[in-house]
Structure formats: structure tokens, C-alpha cells
N, C-alpha and C positions, 0 to 999 in steps of 0.2 A: 504494500500500500504506500509506504513512504517513498519507494523508488518511483512509482507512478506519479506521485505529487511532485517529485523533483524534476521530472520530465515535463509534466503538464504546465507548471507555472511558467517556466521560461518560454515554452511554446506559445502560451497565451499572451505573454508580454510581447514576444516577437510579432505575433499576429496583430496585436493592438498598434504597435509602432508602424507596421507596414500599412495598415488601414489608415492611420493618421497621416502618414506621408502621402498616400494616394489621394486622400481627400484634400490635403493642402495643395498638392500640385494641380488637381482638378480645379480647385477654387481660384488659384492665382491665374490659371489659364483662361477661365471663363468669366470671372467676376470683373465687371467694369462699372464703375460708378462715375457718372458724368453729370454734375449739377447743371441744370438749365435754368437760368434766371432771365426772364424777359425784361427788356428795358422799360422803365416807368412810362416813357412817352407813349407806349402802346395802349396804356390805360387812361391817359390824361383826357379831361373834358372840361368844358365850361357850362354846357347845357345838355339836356337829354338827347337832342338831335345830333350831337357829336358822336354818340355811341351806337354800336351795332352788335348783334349777336353773331359769333362765329362758332362753327361746329368742329373746329380743329385747333385747339389751344396747345396741345402737346404733340408728341410723336404719333399718336393714334387719334383718329377722328372719333367723335362721339358715337358714330355708328359702328365703331370697332373697339368699344370699351373705353374710349377716351372721354374727354369732357368738352362742354360748351363754355364759352366765356363771353363777357362783354368787353369790347375793345373800342378804341377810337376808330371811327369809320374810315378815315383816310389813311390809317396805318395798316390796313389789311395786307398790302403787298410787303410791307416791312416785316410783318409777322410771318408771312409765307417764306420769305428769304431767310429769316432767322431760324425757323424750324428746319429748313432744308440743310442749313449748316450744322445745327445742333443735333439732329436725329440721324441715327445710322440707317442705312438702307435695309439692314437686316432686322430692323425692329419687328418684333412679333406682337401683333395685336390680336385680341380675342374678338370673335364675331358676336358681340353682344351689343345691341343697339341701346345706347343710353341717351339718345337725343330726346329732348323734350320740346313739345309744341307750345307749352304754356309759359314760356319765358320771354322776357323782353329786356332791352338794355336801358339803364337809367344812369344819370350822372349824380353821384352822391359825394359831396366834399371833394369835388374836382377829380373824381375817379369813376370810370365806367364800372358798373356792377350789374349782375343779373338780378332781375326781379321776376316774381311769379305772378301770373294773372290769377285772380281769385274768381272761381266760377260763380256765376250768378246763382243766388239761392232761390229755389222755386218757392212760390207762394204757398203758405200753409193751407192745407185743405180746410174748407169751411164746413163745420158740422151742421147738419140740418137742424132747424129749430124744432123744439119739442112740440108735438101736436100737429106737425104737418105731414 
């Protein structure tokens, strides 16, 4: 029994070291973090009419698991060029449609933001009068 333990412990330690080395080499070869910070000018506004909703604020469109955003209307081409430089062509997006039809762009404290339309509430049903 003692001889088996003397062989098993070093074998387990060697296996753990090999697994750890394999995971570390895989991680360093595949993990890439690239912070993407959009310039403030893309969001600047003076009034609501300066803003528009875009369906592609990151590397994936909202129809591919990304997000929508409110940006300065005349900065759409700047955003497109920025994302073209910032995003890899190999970016994997999920086919989940997260686009919303109930959003619009507003200017709040000189920054374009998304706002949600509140659906009209239906009139409450009128109860019949007693005795009718």
C-alpha cells in the first residue's frame, strides 16, 4: 500500500503540473484583451435632434448579440471607421437579435442617451351599472 502511494503522489503532481502548463500556454495563445473606448465626440449633443439610434455600437450589431446606442447623428461615419479599426475581422458574434423597436435617442446633459417609449395604457374597462 505504501509503495502504491509513493508512486501515485508524484504521478498526480506531475499530471497537475502538465495540465497547468497546457492551460497556461493555451490561454496566452488565445486570450487577447483589447479595450475599446469610443471618443466622447461620438456622444456629444446640444438638443434631441442631434442624436440618432445606431444598431452597431460594438464589434457585433444588435442583431448579432451586440447593443444599440444613441450617438451624435453626424458622427455615424466616425463610429463606423473607429469600429473597423478596433474590431478584429475574426470577431465571433452570436445570432441573437437584441435590437429593440421601442427606443429613441435623446440629449441629456449634453450626451446622447437611449430612451424607451412607454406604450400607451389602454383605457380601463367600464363596469356596467347595476340594474341595467
